[in-house]
Steps between C-alpha positions, in 0.01 A plus 500: 500500500252409776236261370180498708368197312792289620488619861123481546472116521771491767333779699159330484656168595673660797173650624323169458775321692474762777125455528540122505749516782280739697208261452705201611622676811149617586362147460780367720414758768139389498591133521728565799267729695151387606415865587618642169295794374727687253841483335797599712669731254833495689513123449390537136771759431766275651379209290510707180844632593634150560350385168662791321840435658482133400416594141789753492746242631378251239576752228844569647599131480345460155204277569126546460309725736303371798157574636287381791301187412125511543491120476711473815262731687204291382673179609577647843131594536387154393727311735498745792881477518595864554817481707799693365727214608365308198641777277850443635487135398365589154775764459763236573339265248497773233864575569580136449319508164696811404830329572398175327275601206455141384284433802238723336441227244292325767227761450502455125431131546179577689193398292308793355176385664664507845649846442172629361291377795753639747469841332120475497494407868711800600315734263162426657623616838662809350172593331284444807738682731491799266123497487475481878722804537296700247161398640602574857404856404164625380480537121292749306438499124832674428712253694308203363566624146872547576540144628283347225673695223846396618402131515313493167755712317784279616313184396426652156872576441594137574208335320465720189832685455426554129218737595756758614735490203362828366548689828702825490871457560500704817262260676652171378742472796193460719365217282793261513356296791200481731741534792594842363163623377294392802691670786589815309147554361353446849744749649425769239122453509494503879690831502261653248183375675606642832458849354192668641465275804479719810625378837235704685131429441193654662140396553203689641246285682143614565442455872123471448528211254846348492547245220707200621552380140643836397738498796628149415526590133708807590763289678502216246529730197783712634672205666519328161623818329774531767590131479453466876513176694167317519512436875570866577215624280262249663587629844474861385166430335363349823622793711360762261160340469464419875630838616251686278216277617592556864545876461166538320326283761653638817675837446217687320726670241387833361528494122699262281802293601824560313733210430860539388716199405876550459725223367863431435683168475552483876196675650122530459325771700126552524358819651132532578397856584160633610329763715402341827636330812799268460463122471639321803772244419568318828814295543321241713196295403180599682347234723217278381268679741587839350444366148161347578367773727550812293560645155804670645657160572435393142665813368799437722524147364490637146773751584710226661469282188596792277812560711599132472462495121736795442870516580459847653201720575460863610194713570496880524227753568546868413251782453210254502652282230623143570759314298587131535821365349549135419853410404589170331852380444534385139 
């Protein structure tokens, strides 16, 4: 008869191993790409598939399963040695150890202090690399709680395991190790906390008394809820604040300005709509004489700067209403 209690630990362990491999591949991507902004899921899926095939083959030949090693990723980050040619040499060395098991005794002769410091050295880089990946995005209270809970919960399991002895049987597979509890709890909480977060947000700005602090707070608050990149939100915040200031000062809008921000993992679009003439967004910078001699030159300079800050801009005017689109690649 099928026993869920026996299968659950293996299922939880498999999920934890999958998340570990995905994290190791993502960290490797970031270490190898100076322009890295997000995980390449095709590469992650291939890494997880390769890890799964290796584990399956290990089971077929009757040996223990394998999994990607976070310590190796940390060591690669610490030394800056990221060439795949190094892996070929290591693979040959491991094959030699497999054929001559007694050579493995060399590692057992290593003093505990040396092994411990080597592990600590690699672990520091693993920890910092993970933090850098997480903090490359804006964090709101929900995401901060998810990260903090995963860290503190994992530490509690390793430091005071007796505190969880009375836990219900169905949850005990999650409490066997910090490496299991941390990733899985973060994954589940992140999925729950994403409920209710809308990808489209709107703001109405009073053209008579625009509040710059409210405009900045609008972008920062929703950028953190979306988990958007900091640099993209900073550029979007600048464009939104400066465009509203320029429109109010030079386009004489009738009534309030309507702002719509739309986000997905790859795009951030800002639309500023109002009743009035369109804001000019010149492709070429106005001359110094134009800037100093007239307000029109200053508005052109503002429009030129707004164009440069965004990845794509568009301005439309229909039935007396103007709409400006600022698109940012994310």
